[in-house]
C-alpha positions in Angstrom: -94.1 60.6 84.7 -94.1 60.5 88.5 -96.0 62.8 90.7 -93.3 65.5 90.9 -93.3 65.7 87.2 -97.1 66.1 87.2 -96.8 69.0 89.7 -94.2 70.8 87.4 -96.4 70.3 84.3 -99.5 71.5 86.3 -97.8 74.7 87.3 -96.8 75.3 83.7 -100.4 74.8 82.6 -101.7 77.1 85.3 -99.3 79.8 84.0 -100.7 79.3 80.5 -104.3 79.7 81.7 -103.4 82.9 83.7 -101.7 84.3 80.6 -104.8 83.6 78.5 -106.9 85.3 81.1 -104.7 88.4 81.1 -104.8 88.7 77.3 -108.6 88.7 77.4 -108.5 91.8 79.5 -107.8 93.8 76.4 -111.0 92.6 74.7 -112.9 95.9 75.0 -110.1 97.9 73.5 -109.7 95.4 70.6 -113.4 95.6 69.8 -113.3 99.3 69.8 -110.3 99.3 67.5 -112.1 96.9 65.1 -115.2 99.1 65.2 -113.1 102.2 64.2 -111.5 100.3 61.4 -114.9 99.3 60.0 -116.1 102.9 60.2 -112.9 104.0 58.4 -113.6 101.4 55.6 -117.2 102.7 55.2 -116.0 106.3 55.1 -113.4 105.4 52.4 -116.1 103.6 50.4 -118.4 106.6 50.6 -115.7 108.9 49.3 -114.6 106.6 46.5 -116.9 108.1 43.8 -115.5 111.6 44.5 -111.9 110.5 44.0 -110.4 112.5 41.2 -109.4 110.6 38.1 -105.7 109.9 37.7 -105.2 109.4 41.5 -104.5 106.2 43.3 -106.9 105.4 46.2 -105.5 104.1 49.5 -105.6 100.3 49.7 -108.4 98.9 51.9 -105.9 97.0 54.0 -104.1 100.2 54.9 -107.3 101.5 56.6 -107.4 98.4 58.9 -103.9 98.9 60.2 -103.1 100.4 63.5 -103.1 104.2 63.7 -99.3 104.5 63.7 -99.1 102.4 60.6 -101.4 104.8 58.6 -99.2 106.6 56.1 -99.8 108.9 53.2 -100.5 107.1 50.0 -99.6 108.0 46.4 -99.8 111.8 45.7 -102.6 113.0 43.6 -100.3 114.5 41.0 -98.8 111.1 40.1 -100.5 109.6 37.0 -101.9 106.2 37.5 -100.3 103.4 35.4 -102.4 100.4 34.6 -101.5 97.4 36.7 -99.5 94.7 35.0 -99.6 91.1 36.4 -97.6 87.9 35.8 -97.4 84.5 37.4 -94.6 82.0 37.9 -95.2 78.4 38.8 -92.7 76.2 40.6 -94.0 72.8 41.6 -97.1 73.2 43.7 -96.4 77.0 44.3 -97.9 79.7 42.2 -96.3 83.2 42.5 -98.6 86.1 41.6 -96.7 89.4 40.7 -98.0 92.9 40.4 -96.5 96.1 39.0 -98.1 98.0 41.9 -95.3 97.7 44.3 -93.2 95.6 41.9 -93.4 92.4 44.0 -95.3 89.3 44.9 -98.9 90.2 45.6 -99.6 86.6 46.9 -98.2 83.1 46.9 -100.6 80.2 46.6 -99.4 76.9 48.0 -101.4 74.0 46.4 -99.7 71.1 48.3 -102.1 69.5 50.7 -104.7 72.1 51.1 -104.6 75.5 49.3 -103.1 78.2 51.4 -102.6 81.8 50.3 -99.7 83.8 51.8 -99.8 87.6 52.1 -103.5 87.7 51.4 -103.8 90.5 54.1 -100.7 92.4 53.1 -100.9 96.1 52.5 -98.7 95.7 49.4 -96.7 93.0 47.6 -93.8 91.2 49.1 -90.6 92.9 48.0 -92.1 96.4 47.7 -89.4 99.0 48.3 -90.3 101.5 50.9 -88.6 104.8 51.5 -89.6 104.6 55.2 -90.8 101.7 57.3 -94.4 102.7 57.5 -94.7 104.0 54.0 -95.8 102.4 50.7 -93.9 101.8 47.5 -95.5 104.4 45.2 -92.9 104.1 42.4 -94.7 103.5 39.1 -93.3 100.1 37.9 -93.4 98.5 34.5 -92.6 94.9 33.6 -89.6 95.1 31.3 -88.9 91.3 31.0 -90.9 88.2 31.8 -90.4 84.5 31.1 -91.6 81.3 32.7 -88.8 81.5 35.3 -88.2 85.2 36.0 -89.8 88.7 35.9 -88.2 92.1 36.0 -89.8 95.4 37.2 -88.3 98.8 36.6 -89.5 102.2 37.8 -88.1 105.7 38.6 -88.8 107.6 41.8 -89.7 111.3 42.0 -86.1 112.1 43.0 -84.6 110.3 40.0 -83.6 106.9 41.6 -84.1 104.1 39.0 -85.2 100.9 40.8 -84.8 97.6 39.0 -86.0 94.4 40.7 -85.6 90.9 39.2 -87.4 87.8 40.7 -86.1 84.4 39.5 -87.1 80.9 40.5 -84.4 79.2 42.5 -81.9 76.9 40.7 -79.0 74.7 41.7 -78.4 72.6 44.8 -80.6 74.7 47.0 -83.5 74.8 44.6 -86.9 74.6 46.3 -90.3 75.3 44.9 -90.9 77.8 47.8 -87.8 79.8 47.0 -87.2 82.9 44.8 -84.1 85.0 44.3 -84.4 88.8 44.2 -81.9 91.2 42.7 -82.3 94.9 43.5 -80.4 97.6 41.7 -80.6 101.3 42.5 -79.2 103.9 40.0 -79.0 107.6 40.7 -80.0 109.3 37.5 -80.1 112.8 39.1 -77.4 115.3 39.3 -77.2 115.3 43.1 -75.8 112.7 45.5 -78.4 110.5 47.2 -77.9 109.1 50.7 -80.4 107.2 52.9 -80.6 104.6 55.7 -84.3 104.3 55.4 -84.9 101.9 52.5 -87.0 98.9 53.5 -88.2 95.7 51.8 -91.8 94.8 52.7 -91.9 91.1 53.9 -95.6 90.7 53.5 -98.2 89.9 56.2 -98.8 86.6 58.1 -102.3 85.6 59.1 -103.5 82.7 61.2 -105.4 80.0 59.3 -108.0 80.2 62.1 -108.6 82.9 64.7 -108.5 80.3 67.5 -105.0 79.0 66.8 -103.0 78.8 70.0 -99.9 80.4 68.4 -100.3 84.0 67.1 -98.6 85.3 64.0 -95.2 87.0 64.6 -92.4 88.9 63.0 -88.8 87.6 63.4 -85.2 88.4 62.5 -81.7 86.9 62.7 -78.7 89.1 63.7 -75.6 86.9 63.1 -77.2 83.9 64.7 -79.1 85.7 67.4 -82.7 85.1 66.3 -85.7 86.9 67.9 -89.4 87.3 67.4 -92.4 89.5 68.5 -95.8 88.0 68.2 -99.1 89.9 68.0 -99.6 89.7 71.7 -96.4 91.6 72.3 -98.3 94.8 71.4 -101.0 94.4 74.0 -101.3 96.7 77.0 -99.5 95.4 80.1 -99.6 96.2 83.8 -96.8 98.8 83.5 -96.9 99.6 79.8 -99.3 101.0 77.3 -100.4 99.4 74.0 -97.6 99.4 71.4 -98.2 100.3 67.8 -95.0 99.2 66.2 -91.6 97.5 66.8 -88.3 98.8 65.6 -84.7 97.6 66.0 -81.3 98.0 64.4 -78.8 95.2 63.8 -75.2 95.2 62.9 -75.3 91.9 61.0 -78.8 91.3 59.9 -79.2 88.0 58.0 -82.9 87.8 57.5 -86.3 89.0 58.6 -89.9 88.0 57.9 -93.3 87.1 59.3 -94.9 83.8 60.1 -98.0 82.1 61.4 -98.1 78.8 63.2 -97.4 76.7 60.1 -96.2 79.0 57.3 -93.5 81.7 57.0 -92.3 84.4 54.6 -88.5 85.0 54.9 -86.4 87.5 53.1 -82.7 86.7 53.6 -79.5 88.1 52.3 -77.6 86.1 49.7 -73.9 85.4 50.3 -71.9 84.9 53.5 -71.2 88.6 54.3 -73.4 90.1 57.0 -74.4 93.7 56.7 -76.2 96.2 58.9 -80.0 96.6 58.7 -83.1 97.5 60.5 -86.4 95.7 61.3 -89.8 97.2 61.5 -93.0 95.3 62.5 -96.6 96.1 63.4 -100.0 94.3 63.6 -103.3 95.0 62.0 -106.8 93.7 62.7 -108.2 91.0 60.4 -111.9 91.5 59.8 -114.0 88.3 60.0 -117.4 90.0 59.6 -118.2 88.2 56.4 -116.4 84.9 56.6 -116.9 81.5 58.3 -115.2 82.7 61.5 -117.5 85.6 62.3 -119.3 83.8 65.2 -116.1 82.9 67.0 -115.1 85.0 70.0 -111.5 84.7 69.0 -112.3 86.4 65.7 -112.8 89.7 67.5 -109.1 90.1 68.3 -107.5 88.3 65.4 -104.4 90.1 64.1 -102.1 89.8 61.1 -98.4 90.6 61.5 -96.5 92.6 58.9 -92.8 93.5 58.8 -90.1 95.3 56.7 -86.4 94.5 56.3 -84.0 97.5 56.1 -81.5 97.6 53.3 -77.8 98.6 54.1 -77.1 102.3 53.9 -77.5 103.7 50.4 -74.9 106.1 49.2 -75.2 107.1 45.5 -73.2 109.7 43.7 -74.7 111.1 40.5 -74.7 108.1 38.1 -73.8 105.7 40.9 -75.2 102.2 41.2 -75.7 99.9 44.2 -77.0 96.3 44.0 -78.1 93.7 46.6 -79.2 90.1 46.2 -81.8 88.4 48.4 -83.7 85.1 48.7 -87.5 85.0 49.4 -88.9 81.9 51.0 -92.7 81.6 51.2 -93.8 78.2 52.4 -94.3 75.8 55.3 -92.3 75.8 58.5 -90.7 72.4 58.0 -87.5 72.0 59.9 -85.8 69.6 57.4 -86.7 71.9 54.5 -85.4 75.1 56.2 -82.3 73.3 57.4 -81.5 72.2 53.9 -81.8 75.8 52.7 -79.0 76.8 55.1 -78.5 80.4 56.2 -79.9 79.5 59.7 -83.4 79.7 58.3 -84.4 76.8 60.5 -84.0 79.2 63.5 -87.5 80.4 62.9 -88.8 77.1 64.4 -88.0 78.7 67.8 -88.0 75.4 69.7 -86.8 77.3 72.7 -84.3 76.2 75.4 -84.9 72.5 74.5 -84.2 73.0 70.8 -81.1 70.8 71.1 -83.5 67.8 71.7 -86.3 69.0 69.4 -84.3 69.0 66.3 -83.1 65.3 66.5 -86.6 64.2 67.6 -88.0 66.0 64.5 -85.6 64.1 62.2 -86.3 60.7 63.9 -90.1 61.3 63.6 -89.7 62.1 59.9 -87.7 58.9 59.4 -90.4 56.9 61.2 -93.0 58.5 58.9 -91.0 57.5 55.9 -90.9 53.9 57.2 -94.6 53.7 58.3 -96.2 56.0 55.8 -98.4 57.7 58.4 -97.7 60.6 60.7 -100.0 59.3 63.5 -98.1 56.0 63.5 -94.8 57.9 63.5 -95.9 59.8 66.6 -96.8 56.6 68.4 -93.6 54.8 67.5 -91.4 57.8 68.6 -93.3 58.0 71.9 -92.7 54.3 72.5 -89.0 54.7 71.7 -88.7 57.7 74.1 -90.4 55.9 76.9 -88.3 52.8 76.4 -85.1 54.8 76.5 -86.3 56.5 79.7 -87.4 53.2 81.3 -84.2 52.8 83.5 -84.6 56.4 84.8 -88.3 55.8 85.5 -87.5 52.5 87.3 -84.9 54.2 89.5 -87.3 57.0 90.3 -90.0 54.7 91.4 -87.6 52.6 93.5 -86.4 55.7 95.2 -90.0 56.8 95.9 -90.8 53.4 97.5 -87.7 53.6 99.8 -88.8 57.1 100.8 -92.2 55.7 101.6 -90.7 53.1 103.9 -88.8 55.8 105.8 -92.0 57.8 106.3 -92.9 56.4 109.7 -89.5 57.0 111.1 -89.5 60.6 109.7 -92.8 61.3 111.4 -91.3 60.1 114.7 -88.4 62.5 114.3 -90.8 65.3 113.4 -92.8 64.8 116.6 -89.7 64.3 118.7 -88.0 67.5 117.6 -91.0 69.6 116.6 -89.6 72.5 118.8 -86.1 72.3 117.3 -86.2 72.6 113.5 -82.4 72.5 113.2 -82.1 69.4 115.2 -85.0 67.9 113.3 -83.3 68.6 110.0 -80.0 67.1 111.2 -81.7 63.9 112.4 -83.6 63.5 109.1 -80.4 63.8 107.1 -78.7 61.3 109.5 -81.7 59.0 108.9 -81.1 59.2 105.1 -77.5 58.5 105.6 -78.1 55.5 107.9 -80.4 53.8 105.4 -78.7 54.8 102.3 -81.6 56.8 100.9 -81.1 59.7 98.5 -83.8 62.3 99.1 -83.5 63.6 95.5 -83.3 60.1 94.0 -86.8 60.5 92.6 -86.4 64.1 91.4 -83.2 63.7 89.4 -84.6 61.1 86.9 -87.7 63.3 86.5 -85.5 66.4 85.7 -83.8 64.4 83.0 -87.1 63.6 81.4 -88.4 67.1 81.3 -86.2 68.3 78.3 -87.4 65.4 76.2 -91.1 65.9 77.2 -91.1 69.6 76.3 -88.8 69.1 73.3 -91.2 66.7 71.7 -94.1 68.9 72.6 -92.5 71.8 70.7 -92.0 69.5 67.7 -95.6 68.5 67.5 -96.9 72.0 68.2 -95.0 73.6 65.3 -94.8 70.7 62.7 -96.3 71.9 59.4 -96.0 68.3 58.2 -99.0 67.4 60.3 -101.3 69.8 58.4 -104.2 67.8 56.9 -102.7 64.4 57.8 -105.2 61.7 58.9 -105.0 58.9 61.5 -107.9 56.5 62.1 -110.8 58.7 62.9 -108.6 61.9 63.0 -109.0 63.9 59.8 -106.2 66.5 60.6 -103.5 65.9 63.2 -102.9 69.6 63.5 -106.5 70.2 64.7 -108.7 68.7 67.5 -110.1 65.3 66.6 -113.8 66.4 66.8 -116.1 63.6 65.7 -119.4 65.2 66.6 -120.7 68.6 67.9 -123.6 68.9 70.3 -125.7 72.0 69.9 -127.5 73.2 73.0 -130.6 75.5 72.9 -129.0 77.5 75.7 -125.5 78.7 76.6 -123.4 77.0 79.2 -120.5 78.5 81.3 -117.1 78.1 79.6 -118.8 76.1 76.8 -121.3 78.3 75.1 -124.0 76.7 72.9 -121.7 74.1 71.2 -119.7 71.2 72.7 -117.3 69.2 70.6 -116.7 65.5 71.3 -113.0 64.9 71.1 -112.1 61.2 71.8 -108.3 61.6 72.2 -108.3 64.1 75.1 -110.9 61.9 76.8 -108.6 58.9 76.4 -105.8 61.1 77.8 -107.8 62.0 80.9 -108.8 58.4 81.6 -105.3 57.1 81.2 -103.9 59.9 83.5 -106.3 58.7 86.2 -105.2 55.1 85.8 -101.5 56.0 85.7 -101.8 58.0 88.9 -103.5 55.1 90.6 -100.6 52.8 89.7 -97.9 55.2 90.6 -96.4 54.6 94.1 -97.6 57.2 96.6 -95.5 58.1 99.6 -97.3 57.9 103.0 -96.1 61.4 103.7 -98.6 62.9 101.2 -101.2 64.8 103.2 -104.9 65.2 102.4 -104.6 68.5 100.4 -102.0 66.9 98.2 -104.2 63.9 97.6 -107.0 66.2 96.6 -104.7 68.0 94.2 -103.6 64.7 92.6 -107.2 63.6 92.2 -108.2 66.9 90.5 -105.2 67.1 88.3 -106.4 64.8 85.5 -109.6 66.8 85.2 -107.8 70.1 85.1 -105.5 68.8 82.3 -108.5 67.5 80.4 -110.1 70.9 80.6 -107.1 72.9 79.3 -106.0 70.3 76.7 -109.5 69.4 75.4 -109.0 71.4 72.2 -105.4 70.6 71.7 -104.2 69.4 68.3 -104.8 65.7 67.9 -101.0 65.1 67.5 -100.4 66.4 71.0 -103.3 64.4 72.5 -102.1 61.3 70.7 -98.6 61.7 72.1 -99.8 62.3 75.6 -102.3 59.4 75.5 -99.7 57.0 74.1 -97.2 57.8 76.8 -99.9 57.4 79.5 -100.8 54.0 78.1 -97.1 53.0 77.9 -96.6 54.2 81.5 -99.5 52.0 82.7 -97.9 49.0 81.0 -94.5 49.9 82.4 -95.9 50.2 86.0 -97.6 46.8 85.6 -94.4 45.1 84.4 -92.4 46.7 87.2 -94.9 45.6 89.8 -94.8 42.0 88.5 -91.1 41.5 88.0 -89.4 44.2 90.1 -88.7 43.3 93.7 -89.9 45.8 96.3 -87.0 47.5 98.1 -86.1 46.5 101.6 -85.2 49.1 104.2 -82.0 48.2 105.9 -79.3 50.1 107.6 -76.0 50.6 105.8 -73.2 48.9 107.7 -70.4 51.4 107.7 -68.2 49.8 110.4 -66.3 47.4 108.1 -63.9 49.1 105.7 -64.4 48.4 102.1 -62.2 45.6 100.7 -59.5 46.7 98.4 -60.0 45.4 94.8 -58.0 42.3 94.2 -55.8 42.2 91.1 -53.9 39.0 90.4 -51.2 41.0 88.5 -50.3 43.5 91.2 -51.0 41.8 94.5 -48.4 40.0 96.5 -50.7 37.0 96.8 -50.1 36.1 93.2 -47.8 33.1 93.1 -46.5 34.0 89.7 -45.3 37.4 90.7 -41.7 37.4 91.8 -40.7 39.4 94.9 -38.6 42.4 94.0 -35.2 42.7 95.8 -33.9 46.1 96.7 -31.0 47.2 94.5 -27.8 48.7 96.1 -27.6 52.4 95.7 -24.5 54.4 95.1 -23.6 56.5 98.1 -23.8 60.3 97.7 -20.6 62.3 98.1 -20.3 65.7 99.5 -21.8 67.7 102.4 
């Protein structure tokens, strides 16, 4: 990239840093909230022995939720039914079911490294709530179970019989991460039953590590209009207080769910007909007091996201029956897998405004992985292809910058000559551009065409679950920083603490950035302050990108090395532009065509034909 591109990227990076600083302002409130949650857990533990027999104690996860999410649990007069469990296995996925809530208590993904989904959920995925913040207190029993499906059945206090059947997906869309869910409500009472407040709990999403750059979020799709709210959305702002929950209503709700950086739980409607529904979401603190992350500063404000999907309005006459069919996906956020499942489930990738370029880049990178057999090599190959395709644009940008540099002395003369008349100065500068045929935006336009590709590929690498646990040379996991050694200091350093990780790829990235900027043509109009900014820029990027995922650092380092090679080739074989005035006195010669010109000896001269005289006035 040229210098203007570096300026744009630098401004974006500064915005990221400021955003991180602002989020840390809520640290004290978060610590206090975690402290209160721990006290609530201790109080609940102290009261456990005095809980009367035959009652159901409140789940521990419920106590860690935000205050607005706290809801009454099962009434004391409801007899406790022993929990029944069952497991279904599909490929590398093991689905654990529980009769408490009648749903998926957790899903264990054994492919690559073992990941457990919904481990911090307040209740099983698929639990049927009578209000968004409530719990499914219906006493379920397992009425049927095989190696491919399981059926729960229970009756609510007001006589509504709930039947839920989970089945492993079959057919063309079969995927080991996909289940079908059939829900049937039957009114066994003698009075009509109406409600618009039935919700399916989608589970909870938790980061694999508290220091992940992308926070868990809840999402939805309203007839193609997809949206999301991450855990940071609930923070206190300059002009708003801290939020405890999110609610929205949609006319054509297709799916909703929760996701972390690499994994997602999606509950979507089966069939092509869209129906109205509501979405509810909230966050809850994840306690790391007794795990390997307890010493991380980021563990103090780590949140899990939970959500619920509203059912269409329920209207049951006495003896009436209503049924709905859903599909539950619990697995990695892989674009090709979600796109194959259809139903716009690939929208949860949220590539942003450059998604139109991210999706084909994702497919090309996957094809290169199939050819090379390694994701690191695939990233390098795709980076080289992108830079090669952009070579003509980069060459044009550098040529334009050189021509602008040749005009710099003349522009300085005009600035001195007309320093008291800005309008005259501007007119003379534009005349200077016209006289020498220089386009002032010639170096900017190619750079603007490169930005969508740059950010599009960045989004692909940032969200690709395929990179989890994938090695390359010394890199053990392309989705994490490529730390090869950690230095432990006996004292704490500013911005570093007591530990310092040695990450080779970001260091290579910083060195190649310095070399690239040395080889990039620099206009003579650059003042001293700009030169200082250009000199500091590589170190600034090294600081903010030092703990980036190895895939991103590999991409950036590869493109810097290729840009150095490109600049060297252009310097050796590309002629330097010559500044000459454009001769506009002679008219442009008309294009000669031997078929239609009179100079063609084979063309016969046309003779005018006699015309019939017109009669009348």
